[in-house]
C-alpha angles and dihedrals in degrees: 000000000000118000130204115261091236093064094042091058094049121090126217118255109278093207095052094045093055092043090055091055092047092050091050090053089051089050087053090057099260118141099237123170106210114212092157108090125065098231127127115240090218122105119242106264119270092239091058092047092049091051089054092049091049091051089053093047091047091053094244094123097054102083144050117276127203111292091246094050137264115310096239090057094048089049090049090054089052090048092049092050089049092051094045102039108012092240123133123223132168125230092249087063091061132074124183118218143184093272131323090276091065091048089058092045093051091047090054090050090047100047110027139061141161112317095026121119128208121196114226118185117220132276095042139175109269098246100051097083095039092052091051090051091049086059088055090247128122124252112216110201116212117204114209110226105208105021141000092274120085122232131217090248090056092047091049091052089056097043119106135168087273095057111119105164149356125219115223115190115187125197082032128231114237104013100043091222120144125216112232123232091254092050092049092046091055092049092045094051090047090052092049092048093052098033093243116158114239112219103195114198102194097165093129097039095120093050105077125135149203098021096310114139129221119224124188123212089231093068100051105080139330094254091050092046091054089051092050131088111195122213120185142131147181101261099099109027095041097035092241104131092135093052090063100217119166134150143192126213119196144123112311094250091061093045092050092055091046090052090056091058093042091052090059097038109044105351089218145337110274107282095229090056090053092056090047089052091049090055092047095053097042099037136074109322094195089092088069093050093047091055092044091055091050091052090048091053091049092049093049091048102046102034094077090043092052097050089050090065111104112257095014118120125187110146096170117061113227115254102198148358112048106273140106116206108188125178106242104175090118092049091050090052092047090052091052093242129135103220144015088248089063089044092052090048091051091050090051097045099038107024094028093229119130117215133156124249113237095234089086088059095047096258110092096184091066141074128210118221121183119215092195091117134079119296095241091055091046093053091047090051093050089048091052092050091048091050089049090055095044091072089065098046 
């Protein structure tokens, strides 16, 4: 059978592939601690679940909704953005999608075509580049020189006449670093000057720790806001990964074109998920803060334990999200292995800890470890990794 070139040039998700192997080992009775997938270990709050049950019982979940989502949910997203950032949007500037990943995919299909280039700072979330390629456009990966955050000078060096957009993810998956207001202002003004679209992936915006502050591109200035397309969702901050709730906020012309694609691709996000999302955004927000505090405690506990492992380097403590992204080139060499992929496989098969090799994030000398699991399991996982490395010291 002949396959389309676009699918042949796309790679499977590195995070999901490793998670599948880890889950199979667990099914086989092996005690594996999975630090590979970015998924909170918290349950969706009872109030959100009850709202979903009520929507089912009231018959609200039985029928199609508009492709862009029910009006009350789109209004609730506008209200939440107003409360959080002081920026006003209208419901026709919002579309609700089957997860934030699908928002990004639809945006790529809406905005880009053959010959277009999209700047993607390293390290990057695994699906950015593949989604750009699936739109027949070209991802241009930009390597920061002095830290894990890209500068205007580095973006400008990579910009060409074909550059259409840049993706800014803050807090960043996989590094957990957060762009400061000044850093974002500089990038935003550069984008406005050169008419480069700002794709702001703010999925982890509510998960910031130790006094660090999250700033969104949409709140900096009116020119920057007009240049920005916001992608976010409820998966991480509200522990709702299984509900698949994402959204995009942009000028109405962009949203209208996205809705055309969505109407042919998924029709609409499952109605019951929309009513659950409505309850999440309009209900008690303390559930978000409770989870944020738990992640902060985990980070502060395991960070010093991680950097004490032989061959692991992570000089800058993560500021948000729930990932650690240490450089492990020295550890790989100590273990007599040739790549972080081999190292990750060895950790899974011998230490029974699942992590993700950095090659999927554009930085092959690194590993990503998620601390979105309970503290006891995290400490056990770090202990296993340390014991694995001790045999090579």
